[in-house]
Residue, then its C-alpha position, 0 to 999 in steps of 0.5 A: m500500500s502506498e503512503h498516500a493510501a495509508n494516510l487516507n485509510e488512517a484519516a477515514s478510520a479517525a473520521d469513523e470514530r468521530n461519526a459514531r455519535l450524533l453531530a451538532r452544527d458546531d461539529v460541522l463548523a469545526r470540520v469545515p474551514v471558513g470559506g470551505l465547501a460542505f456537502f449536505t443531504l437530507a433524508n428520512d427512512a424512506y430514502a435511507d438507501l439513497a442517503v447511504n449511497w450518496a455518502l459512500l460515493l462522495r466520501p472517497v472523492l472528498a478524501t482525495v482532495g483533503a476534504a473527507e469530513h466535509y459531507f453530512i447527512g441530516a436525518l429527519d427521523k429516528n430510524l434513519t438516524a440509527t441506520l446512519l450512526a451504525r454505519r458511522l456516517p456523519t449524521l445531524r438530527l433534524g426535524m421538519s421546519g427547522a426543529h432539532d434534537g427531539a423534534q417530531d419525526a418526519p413521516s416515514g414514507n414519501f412525504r414529497l407528495q404531501f404539499a404541507q410536509f414537502r413545504a416543511y421539508g423546504v424550510t428545514k433545508a433552508d434552515l440547515l444552510v443558514 
């Protein structure tokens, strides 16, 4: 194994340990330098496979440019939170309409077809970016 590959593996292992717990916004700010890019996605348990695949595909790409810890997943329900933490993926717990930790879960199904729920999802995305 090359020295570069060994360094990437070591960094990934350290990141896995830090991702074993639920992250807060301060953790995001600590991981991404001022002016740096952060990559986010939001999902509920209905889209667990999509969220996990997104993270697993993005992580090695970011690692090659020294940004292995610049991606985050906002989990909208308890089931997805548990899935992501078990896989040691960088997880923030978000509720609909910008509520955090302990917030009421988003519907576990495809809420995108329900106008009020989809609108609340949009507010949650905007709140995350701010």
